[in-house]
C-alpha positions in Angstrom: -43.4 -14.2 14.8 -40.1 -12.6 15.4 -38.9 -10.1 12.8 -35.3 -10.3 11.5 -33.2 -7.3 12.4 -31.4 -5.5 9.6 -27.7 -6.1 9.2 -25.6 -3.8 11.4 -23.1 -1.6 9.6 -19.5 -2.5 9.9 -16.3 -1.5 8.1 -16.8 -4.1 5.4 -20.4 -3.1 4.6 -20.4 0.7 5.1 -21.2 2.5 1.8 -21.6 -0.8 0.0 -18.0 -1.8 0.8 -16.5 1.5 -0.2 -14.3 1.7 2.8 -12.5 -1.6 2.1 -12.2 -0.7 -1.6 -10.8 2.7 -0.9 -8.3 1.2 1.6 -7.1 -1.4 -0.9 -6.7 1.3 -3.6 -4.5 3.4 -1.3 -2.6 0.3 -0.2 -1.7 -0.3 -3.8 -0.3 3.2 -4.0 1.7 2.6 -0.8 3.1 -0.7 -2.0 4.1 0.9 -5.4 5.9 3.7 -3.5 7.7 1.2 -1.3 8.9 -0.8 -4.3 10.1 2.4 -6.1 13.9 2.6 -5.8 13.7 6.4 -6.1 12.1 6.7 -2.7 13.7 6.3 0.7 13.3 2.6 1.7 12.8 3.2 5.4 10.4 6.2 5.2 7.1 5.6 6.9 4.0 5.6 4.7 0.5 6.0 6.1 -3.0 5.3 5.0 -5.8 7.4 6.6 -9.4 6.2 6.3 -11.9 8.9 7.3 -15.5 8.1 7.9 -17.7 11.2 8.6 -21.2 10.7 10.1 -23.5 13.8 10.1 -26.9 13.2 11.7 -30.0 15.4 11.1 -31.6 17.5 13.9 -33.9 14.6 14.9 -30.9 12.3 15.2 -32.7 9.5 13.3 -30.9 9.6 10.0 -27.6 11.0 8.8 -25.3 11.2 5.9 -22.1 9.3 5.8 -19.0 9.9 3.7 -16.0 7.6 3.4 -12.6 8.7 2.2 -9.1 7.3 2.1 -5.8 9.0 1.5 -2.2 7.9 1.6 1.0 9.7 2.6 3.8 8.4 0.5 7.6 8.7 0.8 9.0 11.5 -1.3 11.4 10.9 -4.1 15.0 10.7 -3.0 17.0 13.8 -3.9 19.5 13.4 -6.7 23.0 14.5 -5.9 26.0 15.6 -7.9 29.0 17.8 -7.4 29.7 21.1 -9.2 32.9 23.0 -10.0 32.7 26.7 -9.9 34.9 29.3 -11.7 34.9 32.0 -14.2 35.1 31.8 -18.0 35.9 35.1 -19.8 34.9 36.9 -16.6 31.5 35.3 -16.3 30.7 32.9 -13.4 30.2 29.3 -14.5 29.3 26.0 -12.9 30.1 22.6 -14.4 29.6 19.0 -13.2 32.9 17.6 -14.5 36.3 18.8 -13.2 37.6 21.1 -16.0 41.1 20.4 -14.8 40.7 16.7 -15.4 42.2 15.4 -18.7 39.4 14.6 -21.2 39.9 11.5 -23.2 38.5 11.2 -26.6 38.3 8.1 -28.8 37.9 8.0 -32.5 36.1 4.6 -32.5 34.9 2.1 -30.0 37.3 -0.8 -29.9 35.5 -4.2 -30.1 36.9 -7.3 -28.3 38.4 -9.8 -30.7 37.9 -13.5 -30.5 41.0 -15.5 -29.6 41.4 -18.7 -31.6 43.3 -21.8 -30.5 47.0 -21.4 -31.0 47.0 -17.8 -29.9 45.9 -16.4 -33.3 43.2 -13.8 -33.4 
C-alpha cells in the first residue's frame, strides 16, 4: 500500500497561514495610507514579506519565522508664509501680513429672505 505524502509547504500554508495573514494586515495599512489625503498620492508604498529558515546542524529540521512590514508614504509637509520684523526691538515672526488692513465685525450678518413683491 502506498503511503500518502505530507502536504508540501507553500506561501498559503507556511506557519499556519501566517504569511498570508501578515501580508493582508500590511496591505490594509498601505491602502489606508494611499487613501489618506495628507500623504503624497503618487509616492510608492512597499510591503516586504520576510521568511527566515534556519536549519539545525544535521539539516533535517529547522525553525521558520515569518514577518511582514510596510513602508508607507510620509505625511505631506504643511506650508505657510511668515512675515519677519521687529517689535519693540525684538525679532518677531507672524503668519499674517501686519501691513494688511484688519477687518473686524461686530456681528455676523445673516441673509434675509426675500418675499414676493421685493419686500424683505
